[in-house]
C-alpha positions as protocol buffer text, in pm:
chain_id: "A"
residue {
  index: 1
  type: MET
  ca { x: -616 y: 342 z: 1561 }
}
residue {
  index: 2
  type: LYS
  ca { x: -844 y: 247 z: 1278 }
}
residue {
  index: 3
  type: ILE
  ca { x: -727 y: 125 z: 936 }
}
residue {
  index: 4
  type: ASN
  ca { x: -816 y: 466 z: 779 }
}
residue {
  index: 5
  type: GLU
  ca { x: -593 y: 639 z: 1028 }
}
residue {
  index: 6
  type: VAL
  ca { x: -305 y: 408 z: 967 }
}
residue {
  index: 7
  type: GLU
  ca { x: -345 y: 449 z: 592 }
}
residue {
  index: 8
  type: ALA
  ca { x: -318 y: 825 z: 622 }
}
residue {
  index: 9
  type: LEU
  ca { x: -11 y: 813 z: 867 }
}
residue {
  index: 10
  type: VAL
  ca { x: 201 y: 556 z: 690 }
}
residue {
  index: 11
  type: GLY
  ca { x: 94 y: 610 z: 334 }
}
residue {
  index: 12
  type: ILE
  ca { x: -3 y: 253 z: 261 }
}
residue {
  index: 13
  type: THR
  ca { x: -342 y: 179 z: 114 }
}
residue {
  index: 14
  type: LYS
  ca { x: -596 y: -19 z: 318 }
}
residue {
  index: 15
  type: LYS
  ca { x: -594 y: -298 z: 52 }
}
residue {
  index: 16
  type: ASN
  ca { x: -222 y: -341 z: 96 }
}
residue {
  index: 17
  type: ILE
  ca { x: -249 y: -328 z: 475 }
}
residue {
  index: 18
  type: ARG
  ca { x: -501 y: -615 z: 453 }
}
residue {
  index: 19
  type: PHE
  ca { x: -265 y: -790 z: 191 }
}
residue {
  index: 20
  type: TYR
  ca { x: 25 y: -776 z: 443 }
}
residue {
  index: 21
  type: GLU
  ca { x: -206 y: -909 z: 728 }
}
residue {
  index: 22
  type: ALA
  ca { x: -309 y: -1190 z: 502 }
}
residue {
  index: 23
  type: GLU
  ca { x: 61 y: -1274 z: 429 }
}
residue {
  index: 24
  type: GLY
  ca { x: 133 y: -1286 z: 810 }
}
residue {
  index: 25
  type: LEU
  ca { x: 348 y: -983 z: 809 }
}
residue {
  index: 26
  type: LEU
  ca { x: 115 y: -794 z: 1032 }
}
residue {
  index: 27
  type: ALA
  ca { x: -100 y: -911 z: 1321 }
}
residue {
  index: 28
  type: PRO
  ca { x: -313 y: -624 z: 1471 }
}
residue {
  index: 29
  type: ARG
  ca { x: -520 y: -691 z: 1772 }
}
residue {
  index: 30
  type: ARG
  ca { x: -897 y: -714 z: 1765 }
}
residue {
  index: 31
  type: ASN
  ca { x: -1112 y: -466 z: 1975 }
}
residue {
  index: 32
  type: SER
  ca { x: -1302 y: -702 z: 2216 }
}
residue {
  index: 33
  type: GLU
  ca { x: -1606 y: -471 z: 2205 }
}
residue {
  index: 34
  type: ASN
  ca { x: -1671 y: -453 z: 1833 }
}
residue {
  index: 35
  type: GLY
  ca { x: -1431 y: -694 z: 1681 }
}
residue {
  index: 36
  type: TYR
  ca { x: -1254 y: -434 z: 1464 }
}
residue {
  index: 37
  type: ARG
  ca { x: -881 y: -435 z: 1407 }
}
residue {
  index: 38
  type: ASP
  ca { x: -700 y: -209 z: 1651 }
}
residue {
  index: 39
  type: TYR
  ca { x: -366 y: -79 z: 1526 }
}
residue {
  index: 40
  type: GLY
  ca { x: -100 y: 62 z: 1753 }
}
residue {
  index: 41
  type: GLU
  ca { x: 251 y: 196 z: 1728 }
}
residue {
  index: 42
  type: VAL
  ca { x: 392 y: -155 z: 1687 }
}
residue {
  index: 43
  type: GLU
  ca { x: 186 y: -210 z: 1384 }
}
residue {
  index: 44
  type: VAL
  ca { x: 262 y: 137 z: 1239 }
}
residue {
  index: 45
  type: GLU
  ca { x: 643 y: 73 z: 1280 }
}
residue {
  index: 46
  type: ALA
  ca { x: 603 y: -272 z: 1129 }
}
residue {
  index: 47
  type: LEU
  ca { x: 430 y: -113 z: 816 }
}
residue {
  index: 48
  type: ARG
  ca { x: 697 y: 152 z: 790 }
}
residue {
  index: 49
  type: ARG
  ca { x: 964 y: -120 z: 778 }
}
residue {
  index: 50
  type: ILE
  ca { x: 766 y: -321 z: 526 }
}
residue {
  index: 51
  type: LYS
  ca { x: 711 y: -8 z: 313 }
}
residue {
  index: 52
  type: LEU
  ca { x: 1080 y: 72 z: 323 }
}
residue {
  index: 53
  type: LEU
  ca { x: 1180 y: -279 z: 216 }
}
residue {
  index: 54
  type: ARG
  ca { x: 911 y: -306 z: -45 }
}
residue {
  index: 55
  type: LYS
  ca { x: 1018 y: 22 z: -197 }
}
residue {
  index: 56
  type: LEU
  ca { x: 1373 y: -131 z: -227 }
}
residue {
  index: 57
  type: GLY
  ca { x: 1206 y: -429 z: -400 }
}
residue {
  index: 58
  type: VAL
  ca { x: 1272 y: -685 z: -125 }
}
residue {
  index: 59
  type: PRO
  ca { x: 1039 y: -998 z: -168 }
}
residue {
  index: 60
  type: LEU
  ca { x: 782 y: -1078 z: 87 }
}
residue {
  index: 61
  type: GLU
  ca { x: 963 y: -1399 z: 181 }
}
residue {
  index: 62
  type: GLU
  ca { x: 1269 y: -1222 z: 268 }
}
residue {
  index: 63
  type: ILE
  ca { x: 1084 y: -968 z: 469 }
}
residue {
  index: 64
  type: ARG
  ca { x: 907 y: -1255 z: 656 }
}
residue {
  index: 65
  type: ALA
  ca { x: 1259 y: -1409 z: 727 }
}
residue {
  index: 66
  type: MET
  ca { x: 1384 y: -1084 z: 865 }
}
residue {
  index: 67
  type: GLN
  ca { x: 1070 y: -1041 z: 1081 }
}
residue {
  index: 68
  type: ALA
  ca { x: 1117 y: -1386 z: 1222 }
}
residue {
  index: 69
  type: GLY
  ca { x: 1471 y: -1317 z: 1306 }
}
residue {
  index: 70
  type: THR
  ca { x: 1602 y: -1584 z: 1067 }
}
residue {
  index: 71
  type: HIS
  ca { x: 1801 y: -1326 z: 867 }
}
residue {
  index: 72
  type: THR
  ca { x: 1928 y: -996 z: 998 }
}
residue {
  index: 73
  type: VAL
  ca { x: 1880 y: -678 z: 787 }
}
residue {
  index: 74
  type: GLY
  ca { x: 2235 y: -719 z: 656 }
}
residue {
  index: 75
  type: ASP
  ca { x: 2164 y: -1081 z: 560 }
}
residue {
  index: 76
  type: GLY
  ca { x: 1852 y: -983 z: 387 }
}
residue {
  index: 77
  type: MET
  ca { x: 2019 y: -700 z: 196 }
}
residue {
  index: 78
  type: ARG
  ca { x: 2309 y: -914 z: 89 }
}
residue {
  index: 79
  type: ARG
  ca { x: 2071 y: -1164 z: -58 }
}
residue {
  index: 80
  type: HIS
  ca { x: 1865 y: -899 z: -222 }
}
residue {
  index: 81
  type: LEU
  ca { x: 2171 y: -724 z: -362 }
}
residue {
  index: 82
  type: ILE
  ca { x: 2258 y: -1050 z: -548 }
}
residue {
  index: 83
  type: THR
  ca { x: 1907 y: -1043 z: -709 }
}
residue {
  index: 84
  type: LEU
  ca { x: 1951 y: -668 z: -789 }
}
residue {
  index: 85
  type: GLU
  ca { x: 2277 y: -731 z: -967 }
}
residue {
  index: 86
  type: ARG
  ca { x: 2123 y: -1004 z: -1174 }
}
residue {
  index: 87
  type: ASP
  ca { x: 1829 y: -784 z: -1243 }
}
residue {
  index: 88
  type: ARG
  ca { x: 2066 y: -509 z: -1341 }
}
residue {
  index: 89
  type: ALA
  ca { x: 2243 y: -730 z: -1586 }
}
residue {
  index: 90
  type: ASN
  ca { x: 1911 y: -833 z: -1729 }
}
residue {
  index: 91
  type: LEU
  ca { x: 1799 y: -471 z: -1744 }
}
residue {
  index: 92
  type: GLU
  ca { x: 2126 y: -368 z: -1928 }
}
residue {
  index: 93
  type: GLN
  ca { x: 2045 y: -636 z: -2194 }
}
residue {
  index: 94
  type: SER
  ca { x: 1683 y: -512 z: -2225 }
}
residue {
  index: 95
  type: ILE
  ca { x: 1821 y: -153 z: -2254 }
}
residue {
  index: 96
  type: ARG
  ca { x: 2055 y: -256 z: -2529 }
}
residue {
  index: 97
  type: LEU
  ca { x: 1779 y: -420 z: -2721 }
}
residue {
  index: 98
  type: CYS
  ca { x: 1530 y: -143 z: -2663 }
}
residue {
  index: 99
  type: ASP
  ca { x: 1797 y: 111 z: -2774 }
}
residue {
  index: 100
  type: ARG
  ca { x: 1850 y: -77 z: -3092 }
}
residue {
  index: 101
  type: LEU
  ca { x: 1474 y: -89 z: -3163 }
}
residue {
  index: 102
  type: THR
  ca { x: 1458 y: 303 z: -3132 }
}
residue {
  index: 103
  type: GLY
  ca { x: 1599 y: 300 z: -3464 }
}
residue {
  index: 104
  type: CYS
  ca { x: 1315 y: 88 z: -3607 }
}
residue {
  index: 105
  type: GLN
  ca { x: 1100 y: 308 z: -3838 }
}
residue {
  index: 106
  type: GLU
  ca { x: 841 y: 30 z: -3906 }
}
residue {
  index: 107
  type: ARG
  ca { x: 493 y: 38 z: -3784 }
}
residue {
  index: 108
  type: LEU
  ca { x: 401 y: -221 z: -3515 }
}
residue {
  index: 109
  type: ALA
  ca { x: 202 y: -401 z: -3789 }
}
residue {
  index: 110
  type: ASP
  ca { x: 510 y: -438 z: -3999 }
}
residue {
  index: 111
  type: LEU
  ca { x: 745 y: -540 z: -3717 }
}
residue {
  index: 112
  type: ASP
  ca { x: 910 y: -882 z: -3753 }
}
residue {
  index: 113
  type: ALA
  ca { x: 827 y: -982 z: -3398 }
}
residue {
  index: 114
  type: GLY
  ca { x: 933 y: -1331 z: -3456 }
}
residue {
  index: 115
  type: ALA
  ca { x: 1293 y: -1235 z: -3528 }
}
residue {
  index: 116
  type: VAL
  ca { x: 1315 y: -1014 z: -3230 }
}
residue {
  index: 117
  type: LEU
  ca { x: 1159 y: -1291 z: -3013 }
}
residue {
  index: 118
  type: ALA
  ca { x: 1412 y: -1540 z: -3162 }
}
residue {
  index: 119
  type: GLU
  ca { x: 1689 y: -1307 z: -3059 }
}
residue {
  index: 120
  type: MET
  ca { x: 1543 y: -1268 z: -2706 }
}
residue {
  index: 121
  type: GLU
  ca { x: 1521 y: -1647 z: -2677 }
}
residue {
  index: 122
  type: THR
  ca { x: 1890 y: -1673 z: -2768 }
}
residue {
  index: 123
  type: MET
  ca { x: 1968 y: -1409 z: -2494 }
}
residue {
  index: 124
  type: GLU
  ca { x: 1757 y: -1602 z: -2251 }
}
residue {
  index: 125
  type: GLN
  ca { x: 1952 y: -1919 z: -2327 }
}
residue {
  index: 126
  type: SER
  ca { x: 2258 y: -1720 z: -2214 }
}
residue {
  index: 127
  type: GLY
  ca { x: 2097 y: -1630 z: -1882 }
}
residue {
  index: 128
  type: THR
  ca { x: 1910 y: -1310 z: -1956 }
}
residue {
  index: 129
  type: THR
  ca { x: 1563 y: -1299 z: -1809 }
}
residue {
  index: 130
  type: PHE
  ca { x: 1276 y: -1100 z: -1951 }
}
residue {
  index: 131
  type: GLN
  ca { x: 975 y: -1101 z: -1714 }
}
residue {
  index: 132
  type: ASN
  ca { x: 740 y: -876 z: -1503 }
}
residue {
  index: 133
  type: LYS
  ca { x: 893 y: -887 z: -1164 }
}
residue {
  index: 134
  type: GLN
  ca { x: 600 y: -716 z: -1007 }
}
residue {
  index: 135
  type: ARG
  ca { x: 375 y: -1017 z: -1074 }
}
residue {
  index: 136
  type: GLN
  ca { x: 583 y: -1268 z: -876 }
}
residue {
  index: 137
  type: ASP
  ca { x: 420 y: -1214 z: -540 }
}
residue {
  index: 138
  type: ILE
  ca { x: 82 y: -1204 z: -702 }
}
residue {
  index: 139
  type: ARG
  ca { x: 126 y: -1540 z: -864 }
}
residue {
  index: 140
  type: ILE
  ca { x: 228 y: -1708 z: -543 }
}
residue {
  index: 141
  type: ARG
  ca { x: -87 y: -1568 z: -374 }
}
residue {
  index: 142
  type: TYR
  ca { x: -307 y: -1754 z: -634 }
}
residue {
  index: 143
  type: VAL
  ca { x: -184 y: -2097 z: -516 }
}
residue {
  index: 144
  type: ALA
  ca { x: -342 y: -2125 z: -171 }
}
residue {
  index: 145
  type: PRO
  ca { x: -698 y: -2009 z: -263 }
}
residue {
  index: 146
  type: VAL
  ca { x: -702 y: -2230 z: -574 }
}
residue {
  index: 147
  type: VAL
  ca { x: -577 y: -2539 z: -383 }
}
residue {
  index: 148
  type: ILE
  ca { x: -828 y: -2478 z: -104 }
}
residue {
  index: 149
  type: ALA
  ca { x: -1113 y: -2426 z: -353 }
}
residue {
  index: 150
  type: VAL
  ca { x: -1032 y: -2742 z: -549 }
}
residue {
  index: 151
  type: LEU
  ca { x: -1011 y: -2962 z: -229 }
}
residue {
  index: 152
  type: THR
  ca { x: -1345 y: -2811 z: -102 }
}
residue {
  index: 153
  type: VAL
  ca { x: -1524 y: -2866 z: -429 }
}
residue {
  index: 154
  type: ALA
  ca { x: -1386 y: -3217 z: -444 }
}
residue {
  index: 155
  type: LEU
  ca { x: -1507 y: -3287 z: -93 }
}
residue {
  index: 156
  type: MET
  ca { x: -1853 y: -3140 z: -152 }
}
residue {
  index: 157
  type: ALA
  ca { x: -1886 y: -3348 z: -474 }
}
residue {
  index: 158
  type: ALA
  ca { x: -1790 y: -3654 z: -290 }
}
residue {
  index: 159
  type: LEU
  ca { x: -2041 y: -3586 z: -14 }
}
residue {
  index: 160
  type: ALA
  ca { x: -2317 y: -3538 z: -264 }
}
residue {
  index: 161
  type: ALA
  ca { x: -2226 y: -3854 z: -440 }
}
residue {
  index: 162
  type: LEU
  ca { x: -2229 y: -4035 z: -114 }
}
residue {
  index: 163
  type: PHE
  ca { x: -2582 y: -3917 z: -38 }
}
residue {
  index: 164
  type: LEU
  ca { x: -2691 y: -4048 z: -388 }
}
residue {
  index: 165
  type: TRP
  ca { x: -2520 y: -4366 z: -336 }
}
residue {
  index: 166
  type: ALA
  ca { x: -2673 y: -4437 z: 3 }
}
residue {
  index: 167
  type: TYR
  ca { x: -3019 y: -4374 z: -151 }
}
residue {
  index: 168
  type: LEU
  ca { x: -2967 y: -4609 z: -454 }
}
residue {
  index: 169
  type: ALA
  ca { x: -2813 y: -4870 z: -234 }
}
residue {
  index: 170
  type: ASP
  ca { x: -3114 y: -4899 z: -3 }
}
residue {
  index: 171
  type: PRO
  ca { x: -3417 y: -4709 z: -151 }
}
residue {
  index: 172
  type: ALA
  ca { x: -3649 y: -4880 z: 97 }
}
residue {
  index: 173
  type: GLY
  ca { x: -3464 y: -4756 z: 407 }
}
residue {
  index: 174
  type: ALA
  ca { x: -3365 y: -4411 z: 280 }
}
residue {
  index: 175
  type: PRO
  ca { x: -3538 y: -4092 z: 362 }
}
residue {
  index: 176
  type: PRO
  ca { x: -3794 y: -3944 z: 121 }
}
residue {
  index: 177
  type: VAL
  ca { x: -3668 y: -3865 z: -230 }
}
residue {
  index: 178
  type: ILE
  ca { x: -3722 y: -3486 z: -190 }
}
residue {
  index: 179
  type: LEU
  ca { x: -3503 y: -3480 z: 133 }
}
residue {
  index: 180
  type: MET
  ca { x: -3238 y: -3684 z: -40 }
}
residue {
  index: 181
  type: LEU
  ca { x: -3225 y: -3449 z: -323 }
}
residue {
  index: 182
  type: VAL
  ca { x: -3197 y: -3152 z: -95 }
}
residue {
  index: 183
  type: LEU
  ca { x: -2925 y: -3316 z: 103 }
}
residue {
  index: 184
  type: ALA
  ca { x: -2737 y: -3405 z: -215 }
}
residue {
  index: 185
  type: ALA
  ca { x: -2793 y: -3038 z: -360 }
}
residue {
  index: 186
  type: LEU
  ca { x: -2655 y: -2872 z: -44 }
}
residue {
  index: 187
  type: PRO
  ca { x: -2288 y: -2970 z: -88 }
}
residue {
  index: 188
  type: LEU
  ca { x: -2321 y: -2877 z: -456 }
}
residue {
  index: 189
  type: LEU
  ca { x: -2449 y: -2530 z: -368 }
}
residue {
  index: 190
  type: VAL
  ca { x: -2156 y: -2495 z: -131 }
}
residue {
  index: 191
  type: ALA
  ca { x: -1912 y: -2607 z: -399 }
}
residue {
  index: 192
  type: GLY
  ca { x: -2069 y: -2342 z: -638 }
}
residue {
  index: 193
  type: GLY
  ca { x: -2034 y: -2065 z: -363 }
}
residue {
  index: 194
  type: VAL
  ca { x: -1656 y: -2167 z: -323 }
}
residue {
  index: 195
  type: VAL
  ca { x: -1593 y: -2136 z: -688 }
}
residue {
  index: 196
  type: LEU
  ca { x: -1764 y: -1797 z: -700 }
}
residue {
  index: 197
  type: ALA
  ca { x: -1563 y: -1692 z: -394 }
}
residue {
  index: 198
  type: LEU
  ca { x: -1242 y: -1806 z: -566 }
}
residue {
  index: 199
  type: ILE
  ca { x: -1315 y: -1609 z: -874 }
}
residue {
  index: 200
  type: GLN
  ca { x: -1377 y: -1301 z: -665 }
}
residue {
  index: 201
  type: ARG
  ca { x: -1065 y: -1364 z: -457 }
}
residue {
  index: 202
  type: ILE
  ca { x: -860 y: -1391 z: -784 }
}
residue {
  index: 203
  type: ARG
  ca { x: -999 y: -1064 z: -894 }
}
residue {
  index: 204
  type: GLU
  ca { x: -901 y: -903 z: -569 }
}
residue {
  index: 205
  type: ILE
  ca { x: -552 y: -1046 z: -568 }
}
residue {
  index: 206
  type: GLY
  ca { x: -510 y: -921 z: -922 }
}
residue {
  index: 207
  type: LYS
  ca { x: -598 y: -562 z: -805 }
}
residue {
  index: 208
  type: GLY
  ca { x: -408 y: -581 z: -482 }
}
residue {
  index: 209
  type: GLU
  ca { x: -50 y: -489 z: -401 }
}
residue {
  index: 210
  type: GLU
  ca { x: 62 y: -491 z: -767 }
}
residue {
  index: 211
  type: ASP
  ca { x: -150 y: -207 z: -851 }
}
residue {
  index: 212
  type: ASP
  ca { x: -122 y: -21 z: -524 }
}
residue {
  index: 213
  type: ALA
  ca { x: 259 y: -58 z: -511 }
}
residue {
  index: 214
  type: LYS
  ca { x: 286 y: 257 z: -729 }
}
residue {
  index: 215
  type: ASN
  ca { x: 129 y: 459 z: -454 }
}
residue {
  index: 216
  type: TYR
  ca { x: 418 y: 405 z: -199 }
}
């Protein structure tokens, strides 16, 4: 099956399917004739299981552990249940705070946000957590491309510097100036391309599973 067929069959967007592939949760075969991904029943069932667990809010790392057999379904659910109980306690605190704010007749411009934030900080010191849970997986996905980009840019910059150093150390035995400039410029162009690719990748990550999760 092609990815469009899988999208229609399972109800997961193509972007999320590729997201799960990038995370190592799915490994479809490649068609030897055209190189396209070839999805079968194994991949469809794997996606259904992933969809089920993601709808329950199970983190990707926990799904990965269950897929690898490190945790059973029961193990994963017990661990996730602890997280849900903690989230419920945090949610109850948020509900109480929001319920109290429903009585606020002030306009937003007149709201004493500092006082409310101070109260929230006091609650956080007692263990309450206020945060966007949906962004956790996305933040993790930023790490790898940023690290790779930084290392690549550093390597290309060092290579360009090496070319220039070699020319300055022995101008008489070095290739023509134009050739040396070209050799030094190539790594810098590669570094620039890596930075542009990183920017594009970050934008794709930001529009990835976090936005599409609502379509499950």
